N, C-alpha and C positions, 0 to 999 in steps of 0.2 A: 581499194581496187577501183571503185568508181568514185570519182570526185563530185560529179553532179550529172543529171540527165536532163538534157534540154530538148524538148519535143512537144508533141501534141497531146493535150490532156484529153483522153478519151472516156475516162469514167472517174468520178469523184464521189467519195462518201466520207463520213467523219472518221473512219478508221484506216482507209487506204485509198490511193489513187492509182490508175493505170495510165502510164505515159508512153506513148508510141515514139520511138526514136530508131531511125535506121531500119524501119520495117519490124521492129521487135517491140512488143508491148511489155513494159516492166511493171510488175505488181509491187507497189512501194508502200509499206506500212507508215502511217503519219499520225501525229498527235492532233488533238483538237485545235491547238494553237496553229499548226501549219494549215490545217483545214481552213480555218477563218482567214488566214493570210494569203492563201492561194485563191487567185480569182477564178471566174468561171471562163476565163479566156481560154481559147483553143491552144495557144502557145504558152508554155510554161517552163521554168527551170527549177528543178528540185535538187537540193544538196543532199547527198546520200552517204550512208554507211552500211557496209555489208557485214552481217553476223554470220559467221561460218561455224556450224556445229557438225557433228559426225553424220546426222541424219537430215539436216537442212541447211539451205542458204537462204537467209533472210534479208531483204533489203528495207532499210529504214530511210525515210525522207524527211526534209527539213525545209522550211520556207526561206531560211537564210543560214549563213555560216555561224552567226552568233548561237542560234539555237542548237545547231549540231555540235558546236564546241562545248556548250553547257551539258548536252546529252552525253558526251564523251567523258566529261569530268564525273557526271553522276554515276555512269556505269563502271567507272574505275574504283568505286568504292565497294568494299566486300559486302555482298548481301543485296546489291542492286544490279539486276540484269537488265537487258534491253527492254523487256515488257514493262518493269517497274519504272524505268527511265521514261518511258513513253507515257505511261500513267501520270507520272509527276508533271510533264509538260502539258498533259490534258487537263489536269486538275487545277492548276494555277499557272499564270503567265511566266515565261522564262525570267522576266525582270523580277517578279515577285519571288521566285525560287532563289534566284541569285542574292537578292537583297536579303531574304530570310537567312541564308546561309552565312553571308558576310556579317550580319548583325546578331547572329545566334539565336533567331526566333524559332525556338524549338516547337511551341505550340502550333504555329502556322504549319511547319513541315510535317508534324504528326497528323494534321488534318487531312492529308493526302492518303488515300486508300492504299494499304499495304505497307505503310511506313509507320513503324512503332517507335518507341522512346529511344531504344538502342541504336536503331539505324539512323534516326534523326540526329543523335549525338555523334555517331561515327561521321555522317555526312559533314557536320559543322567542323568537327575535329580534323578531318582530312582535306577538306576543300576550302575552309575559310581563309587560310594564307594564300592559297593558289588564286582564289578569285580576287583577293585584295591586291595582289601583285599584278594582276592584269588590269589595274586602274580603277580600283573601287567597283568592280564588276563590269566586265566587258560588254554585257548587255545594257547596263544602266547607262553607260556612256558609249553606246556602239558607234563605231565610225560609219559615216554615210558612204555607201558603196554604189558607185555608178560606173559604167563602162568608161565614161570620160575620166573619172577619177582614177581608175586603174591604169588608163593609158598615161595620164599625167604623172602618176607615181613611177611608172616604169621608165619614163623619160628623165625624171629626177635622179633616179637610181643610177641610170645609164651615164648621167652627168657627173657622177661620183658623190652624190649626197647620201646620208645614211638613211635607211628605210624608216625607221621610227620617227626621226625628225620630219622627214617629207611627209609621213602620213598625218602627223599632227597639224603641220602647216596647211596641207590640202584640206583637211577637215575644216579648219578655220575659214579657208577661202571659200569652201562651199557654203558654210553656215552664213557668211556675210553676203556672198554674191548669188547664191541659189544654185540649184541643180542644173539649170540650163546653161550655165557657163560653157563656152567652148573649150576644148582642150588646151588650145594655145593660150587663151586667156587665164586658164587655171595655172598654167606653168609660169607665165609671166608674174602673176600675183604671188605665186608661191616663191619664185627667185627673189622677190623683193623682201621676203621675210625669213629666208634662209641664211 
């Protein structure tokens, strides 16, 4: 329902933040990873996921799309709810979780509070192939995301280039040229490599 909330950070603690957007203060549950990645800046953007139950609507927030994507993978596994998913993201970094699942590191996964041997095995069994297909872990090799990058990507897609190839080329352009490249320059460099 809510893709992200972009607004003014009015309160921040290790378990939740309050972001004011459009005159409404949103109470958003977060992991320690998100807490450490969110600055104390007044302006912030939090990627969200809404958990709807019969008796409550709970909003979960993430510092970036990669963490949210991993969270959604985790809660898709039987026996792992949003609270446990948040606990996992608070216990170890998303990159470590993803790496542990891809490599089958059961002892590391079991060190997380609330995760036993059977749940750890289920996590590896159900998510290992999915995370491998995302490119040896989408967080391990997470694409660099900037507004300029997104604009350049939209332009390349409108020009008729495939999204996956365009993303790969743009990420390489940003790695070599830096994040400060203007959109026009990104597009020109990408076109040379497509």
